[in-house]
C-alpha positions in Angstrom: 0.0 -0.1 -0.1 1.6 3.4 -0.9 0.8 6.3 1.3 0.8 9.8 0.0 1.5 12.9 1.7 -0.5 16.1 0.2 0.5 18.7 2.3 -0.6 22.6 2.3 -1.7 25.3 4.4 -5.4 25.0 2.9 -6.5 28.4 4.3 -9.0 27.6 3.1 -9.3 24.4 1.5 -11.0 25.0 -2.0 -12.8 22.7 -4.5 -9.3 22.4 -6.7 -7.7 20.8 -3.0 -10.8 18.5 -2.7 -10.6 17.5 -6.5 -6.9 16.6 -6.0 -7.6 14.4 -2.9 -10.2 12.8 -4.4 -8.2 11.8 -7.3 -5.5 10.5 -5.3 -7.6 8.4 -2.9 -8.3 6.3 -6.1 -4.6 5.9 -7.0 -3.1 5.3 -3.8 -3.8 3.4 -0.5 -3.7 6.0 1.9 -3.9 10.0 1.3 -2.6 11.9 4.3 -3.9 15.5 4.0 -1.1 17.4 6.1 -2.2 20.8 7.1 0.8 23.1 7.5 1.0 25.6 10.1 2.0 28.5 8.6 4.7 30.7 9.4 2.6 33.9 8.0 -0.8 34.8 9.7 -3.7 32.5 8.4 -7.6 33.3 8.2 -8.3 29.9 10.1 -6.2 28.7 12.9 -4.6 25.0 12.4 -7.0 23.4 14.5 -9.9 25.0 12.4 -8.1 24.2 8.9 -7.7 20.4 10.0 -11.7 20.4 11.2 -12.7 21.2 8.2 -10.7 19.0 6.0 -11.7 16.3 8.4 -15.2 17.0 8.0 -15.0 17.4 4.2 -13.0 14.0 3.6 -15.2 11.9 6.3 -16.7 9.7 3.4 -13.1 8.8 2.6 -11.9 5.7 4.1 -8.6 5.8 3.0 -8.0 9.8 3.6 -6.5 11.0 7.0 -6.1 14.7 8.0 -3.7 15.8 10.4 -1.8 19.0 11.2 1.9 19.5 11.2 4.7 21.9 12.0 8.0 22.3 10.9 10.1 20.7 8.1 7.9 18.8 5.5 10.7 16.1 4.8 10.7 15.5 8.7 6.8 15.0 9.1 7.0 12.7 5.8 9.8 10.6 7.7 7.2 10.4 10.8 4.6 9.1 8.6 6.8 6.4 6.7 5.9 7.9 3.3 7.9 7.7 0.3 5.8 9.8 -1.8 4.7 13.8 -1.4 1.8 14.8 -3.8 1.9 18.4 -4.9 -1.1 20.1 -6.9 -0.3 22.4 -9.8 -3.1 24.9 -11.1 -0.9 26.4 -13.9 2.4 27.0 -15.4 3.3 29.6 -12.9 3.2 27.1 -10.0 5.4 24.7 -11.8 8.9 26.6 -11.1 8.5 27.0 -7.4 7.0 23.5 -7.0 9.8 22.0 -9.3 12.6 23.8 -7.0 11.0 22.4 -3.9 10.7 18.9 -5.6 14.8 19.2 -6.2 15.1 20.5 -2.3 13.3 17.7 -1.3 15.1 15.1 -3.1 18.3 16.4 -2.1 17.4 16.3 1.7 15.8 12.7 1.1 16.5 10.9 -2.2 14.1 8.0 -1.3 11.0 10.3 -1.4 9.2 11.0 -4.6 7.3 14.2 -5.6 4.4 13.5 -7.8 2.3 16.4 -9.4 -1.5 16.3 -9.9 -3.4 19.0 -11.8 -7.2 19.6 -10.6 -9.9 19.2 -13.3 -9.9 22.3 -15.7 -12.6 24.3 -14.0 -10.7 24.2 -10.8 -7.5 25.4 -12.3 -8.1 29.0 -11.5 -9.2 28.6 -7.9 -6.6 29.6 -5.0 -7.2 30.0 -1.4 -6.0 33.4 -1.4 -8.3 34.5 -4.3 -11.2 32.9 -2.3 -10.2 34.8 0.7 -10.3 38.2 -1.2 -13.7 37.5 -2.6 -15.0 36.5 0.5 -13.4 39.7 2.2 -15.6 41.9 0.1 -18.8 39.9 0.4 -18.9 38.1 -2.9 -20.3 34.7 -3.2 -17.8 31.7 -3.0 -20.2 29.0 -3.1 -18.8 27.7 -6.4 -15.1 27.4 -5.1 -15.5 25.9 -1.7 -17.5 23.3 0.1 -20.7 24.6 1.7 -18.9 24.2 5.1 -15.9 26.4 4.2 -18.5 28.9 2.9 -20.2 29.0 6.2 -16.9 29.3 8.0 -15.8 32.2 5.7 -19.0 34.0 6.5 -18.6 33.6 10.3 -15.3 35.2 10.1 -16.9 38.5 9.0 -14.3 39.4 6.8 -16.0 42.5 5.3 
């Protein structure tokens, strides 16, 4: 059984993230959605982001959600995983992700980084854009789950 780690801040988790996890769940024996404690200020706390992801993926028997802090590759080691999954929305994501994959390979040569792209109708969605739309009172219901839309409204961003 191959375990894959899908790391990110998921602030908030979007339909694009969900799509990548759903597709990964069909490819791998176990998917760990690794919610990173961010160095920068996040809209949602780590516990809130983990709770939302847990609720969104509750129906998946092979998806687990955990929060983590520190170096990703150290976390990957604690999970005894050999694969890191990264989502790519656009060509602009590739340069950064390619650089990170090379650095991670340098740190731990036995860990592979794989890339998945979300379905085409999710490629333009980013958590930062969703936060911005919500901040100005826009409708984010097409970009996030109903749970996340409610949580964004509760944050009273406007």
